[in-house]
C-alpha positions in Angstrom: 13.8 -10.2 -3.3 11.0 -10.2 -0.9 9.5 -6.7 -1.4 5.9 -6.3 -2.6 4.2 -3.8 -4.6 1.2 -1.9 -3.2 -1.9 -1.3 -5.3 -4.8 1.0 -4.5 -8.3 -0.3 -5.4 -10.0 2.5 -7.3 -13.3 2.0 -9.1 -12.9 -1.8 -9.0 -9.4 -1.5 -10.7 -6.0 -1.9 -9.1 -3.7 1.0 -9.6 0.1 0.7 -8.7 0.7 2.9 -5.6 4.2 2.1 -4.6 6.7 -0.5 -5.8 9.3 -2.4 -3.7 7.6 -1.7 -0.4 9.5 -3.0 2.6 7.8 -1.3 5.6 4.1 -0.5 6.4 3.5 1.6 9.5 0.0 2.6 10.9 -0.2 6.3 11.7 -3.7 6.9 13.3 -6.2 6.3 10.5 -3.4 6.3 7.7 -0.7 4.0 6.5 2.9 5.0 5.7 4.6 2.8 3.1 8.3 2.9 2.7 10.1 1.2 -0.1 13.7 -0.2 -0.2 14.8 3.1 -1.9 13.6 5.3 1.2 10.6 6.7 -0.8 7.6 7.2 1.5 3.9 7.6 0.8 1.1 8.2 3.3 -2.4 7.2 2.5 -5.7 7.1 4.4 -6.6 3.5 3.5 -6.8 0.1 4.9 -5.1 -3.1 3.9 -7.8 -5.1 2.0 -5.5 -8.1 1.3 -1.9 -9.1 1.2 -0.4 -12.0 -0.8 3.1 -12.6 0.4 3.7 -15.4 -2.2 2.7 -13.0 -5.0 4.4 -10.0 -3.5 1.3 -7.9 -3.6 -0.5 -5.6 -1.1 -4.0 -4.4 -2.0 -5.0 -1.2 -0.3 -8.7 0.3 -0.1 -9.0 4.0 0.3 -11.2 5.1 3.0 -13.7 8.0 2.9 -11.8 11.3 2.7 -9.3 10.1 0.1 -5.5 10.3 0.4 
């Protein structure tokens, strides 16, 4: 499968935010992540790094939190 897991960078550590991410949509200053099961999460963050080979998305929370 080609889906990636999204991690949130928190206090210098990567915490799993959502598995099997298929879609990332910008919504103003937030991101909507949708996985292959239809689960959706919205977070006020930016994409810090994506590694498609490693199926990993690293998010960095912006001021104001989720």
